[in-house]
DRENZA-818700 format. One line per 10 residues: their letters; for each residue x, y, z of C-alpha. Coordinates in steps of 0.05 Angstrom, whole numbers, plus 5000, padded with zeros to 4 digits. Layout:
<sites>
A) X/Y/Z  ...
</sites>
This chain:
<sites>
MVSRNMPRKS) 8688/9266/6850  8646/9214/6816  8602/9244/6762  8541/9202/6780  8489/9253/6802  8505/9247/6876  8461/9287/6924  8497/9342/6961  8487/9329/7034  8531/9375/7075
EKQRTIRQLI) 8565/9442/7068  8633/9409/7074  8615/9360/7018  8595/9419/6975  8661/9452/6992  8700/9392/6965  8660/9390/6900  8662/9464/6889  8737/9467/6901  8751/9414/6848
EQKPGNAICY) 8703/9447/6800  8733/9516/6811  8805/9494/6814  8816/9434/6769  8887/9408/6769  8935/9351/6780  8944/9321/6849  9005/9285/6878  9029/9256/6944  9089/9293/6971
SGYRKGQDPR) 9141/9269/7021  9207/9303/7011  9257/9258/7049  9324/9253/7014  9385/9209/7025  9403/9207/7099  9336/9236/7120  9285/9195/7158  9221/9216/7194  9230/9158/7243
QGIFPSYQEI) 9295/9190/7267  9268/9261/7264  9315/9280/7206  9272/9326/7163  9284/9362/7097  9307/9434/7105  9268/9496/7085  9311/9504/7022  9303/9431/7002  9227/9435/7008
REDLLILAAN) 9228/9501/6971  9266/9468/6914  9215/9411/6913  9154/9455/6913  9180/9501/6859  9189/9438/6816  9119/9411/6833  9082/9477/6827  9094/9478/6752  9050/9417/6740
WSYLRLYDPS) 9011/9402/6803  8955/9438/6840  8942/9392/6900  8991/9360/6949  8977/9306/7000  9019/9307/7063  9018/9248/7111  9029/9278/7179  9029/9344/7218  9104/9340/7230
QHAETTLEVI) 9160/9390/7220  9160/9369/7147  9088/9392/7140  9099/9456/7178  9157/9475/7133  9118/9456/7070  9061/9501/7090  9110/9556/7107  9143/9551/7038  9076/9552/7002
RDENLDLKVM) 9057/9616/7040  9125/9650/7033  9130/9636/6959  9057/9649/6945  9050/9582/6910  8983/9562/6881  8981/9496/6918  8925/9466/6961  8942/9413/7013  8907/9352/7042
LGADLAAEVS) 8939/9345/7110  8936/9279/7149  8948/9252/7218  8999/9197/7229  8966/9143/7272  9009/9090/7306  8983/9021/7325  8933/9021/7382  8924/8946/7379  8969/8889/7356
NPECPWGANF) 8955/8858/7289  8974/8784/7281  8954/8788/7207  9010/8836/7190  9060/8797/7148  9121/8834/7174  9101/8833/7248  9057/8880/7289  9056/8852/7360  9064/8905/7414
DDETLAANRQ) 9065/8905/7489  9014/8944/7530  9063/9000/7547  9078/9012/7473  9005/9013/7455  8989/9062/7511  9045/9108/7487  9019/9103/7416  8949/9124/7437  8978/9185/7471
ANSESIDRLI) 9020/9201/7410  8959/9193/7365  8920/9242/7407  8978/9292/7402  8981/9281/7326  8908/9300/7321  8921/9362/7362  8978/9383/7316  8935/9370/7255  8880/9414/7283
ALANRCPDIV) 8930/9470/7298  8961/9469/7228  8894/9465/7193  8869/9525/7232  8933/9563/7222  8931/9554/7146  8858/9551/7125  8873/9582/7058  8923/9527/7041  8897/9464/7076
FSVSVGNESS) 8834/9446/7038  8819/9381/7075  8844/9337/7132  8852/9262/7138  8844/9226/7205  8895/9173/7185  8926/9129/7132  8918/9054/7122  8903/9041/7196  8846/8992/7185
VSWTDHLVPV) 8866/8946/7128  8881/8873/7147  8956/8876/7135  8973/8942/7169  9027/8948/7222  8991/9008/7253  8922/8980/7266  8872/9026/7300  8802/9002/7319  8747/9033/7277
DRIIAYARRL) 8712/9063/7338  8777/9099/7356  8783/9127/7285  8711/9150/7290  8727/9186/7355  8786/9221/7323  8744/9240/7263  8690/9271/7307  8744/9309/7345  8770/9337/7279
KKAVAQPVTF) 8702/9356/7253  8687/9397/7316  8754/9433/7313  8767/9450/7239  8728/9482/7183  8757/9437/7129  8724/9373/7105  8747/9310/7141  8765/9243/7108  8804/9179/7121
CENYVPWTSK) 8853/9148/7071  8850/9073/7062  8855/9014/7014  8790/9003/6976  8775/8936/7010  8753/8957/7081  8708/9013/7056  8652/8966/7036  8653/8927/7101  8684/8947/7168
LAPLAAELDF) 8690/9021/7152  8616/9034/7139  8606/9066/7208  8666/9111/7196  8642/9131/7127  8578/9157/7158  8619/9206/7199  8663/9232/7142  8652/9289/7093  8684/9248/7037
ISVHTYPVWE) 8719/9181/7027  8791/9170/7004  8811/9106/6968  8878/9073/6953  8887/9028/6893  8951/8993/6872  8942/8942/6815  9017/8928/6813  9016/8905/6886  8960/8857/6868
YRTIDAALDY) 8999/8825/6811  8961/8859/6755  8995/8870/6688  8996/8939/6657  8944/8918/6607  8895/8902/6663  8916/8958/6710  8868/9015/6694  8807/8970/6691  8827/8942/6759
TKQNYYSVAD) 8834/9012/6787  8765/9029/6761  8736/8967/6793  8769/8986/6860  8743/9057/6856  8672/9042/6835  8665/8986/6887  8669/9042/6938  8636/9099/6900  8575/9056/6883
HYPDKPVVIT) 8571/9033/6956  8565/9105/6980  8526/9142/6926  8515/9202/6972  8588/9213/6989  8644/9244/6947  8699/9193/6935  8770/9212/6916  8833/9171/6903  8889/9190/6951
EAGWTTVSNG) 8940/9139/6927  8950/9105/6859  9017/9094/6825  9069/9047/6797  9139/9032/6823  9197/9035/6774  9244/8986/6809  9233/8921/6847  9276/8867/6878  9218/8818/6873
RGIEPSNASE) 9190/8831/6942  9116/8833/6927  9125/8858/6855  9160/8820/6799  9220/8859/6773  9193/8854/6703  9130/8890/6725  9168/8952/6750  9197/9003/6702  9193/9076/6682
ALQARYCQEL) 9156/9057/6619  9102/9020/6658  9096/9077/6708  9089/9126/6651  9034/9086/6618  8995/9074/6682  8999/9147/6705  8978/9173/6638  8918/9126/6634  8900/9141/6706
MTWTQSEGIL) 8901/9216/6697  8864/9214/6631  8808/9173/6662  8802/9211/6728  8803/9279/6696  8751/9259/6645  8706/9235/6703  8720/9294/6749  8753/9249/6801  8807/9280/6845
AFVFEAFDEP) 8864/9230/6843  8931/9237/6879  8988/9202/6843  9035/9165/6889  9085/9197/6892  9128/9258/6876  9199/9235/6894  9234/9170/6909  9246/9160/6984  9308/9120/7004
WKGSPDPMEP) 9288/9112/7077  9229/9067/7061  9225/8992/7064  9285/8945/7073  9359/8965/7066  9360/8934/6996  9368/8992/6947  9323/8955/6898  9266/8952/6949  9203/8973/6911
EKHWGLFDVN) 9179/9018/6968  9236/9066/6952  9220/9077/6878  9149/9103/6868  9170/9174/6853  9156/9209/6787  9224/9240/6802  9284/9202/6829  9316/9221/6895  9361/9271/6858
RKPKQFMQQL) 9299/9306/6831  9312/9281/6760  9245/9270/6724  9229/9198/6704  9196/9181/6639  9125/9202/6656  9147/9270/6682  9192/9280/6621  9131/9269/6577  9087/9314/6620
LKSVG) 9140/9369/6620  9147/9363/6545  9072/9367/6533  9066/9432/6571  9133/9461/6552
</sites>
């Protein structure tokens, strides 16, 4: 949380602050899909694969962020419980497009039948999120009503009033604090009505996607964060995605601006700053995911992991492991 003397409004807001104060630790986004696995096709990691991942992560990380209440999340929660791992989870809903978005660069125009089916699927995703959060209240420390569903370029655009309705539904049904995970830009404009409904705000910041060099990256991240935190001085604000890709084919990120050395520097600077300020910040992400983006193996979407797809630590994790070894 921001250390700026913010008033404590609600019990759930106090719960978030107290948790971070009582259980300080590193936070990371986790999605365990390996070669040949793809959530779009319903091909999920096995129990043993997720167990292998979590035993790796538990050595250095205290908080995990999961993106949807799918079989992947169910198995992850099961492994945490079975292995008695000291991991807390932010669990999210996976919202599909409820309206078309002509501003999406890669296309997001849908017919009425598809949008109606998406609305039904979104409602069911909220139901599953509620069920998992209530089943594992000792592991799931917060819930997110969605991920990047309001930013201008999204291919899964959901109107703000619909996100508010989902947030209210969650707040009535679970004991955990409720948030929404989004790029920093919409928070100071269109998302103000949603922010009023939430227990805390979750911000994404990616300097490398916005053509910043590594020398300017941390200052840009701070600008992104404080543009939101200063706008809502009575709300806790966390970072739920910040990271640096290690490979790029030039699609959106210059190849020269993607490497393990750059990732290591950014993540180190990010974690040093956020921990000194008491800001919960989820690094994006744990492992490379081959299913993402285009078929090009050099696609930057595939290479944000601190570990590669074979679970080999990249430079930042090698340094982290060495420092605590």
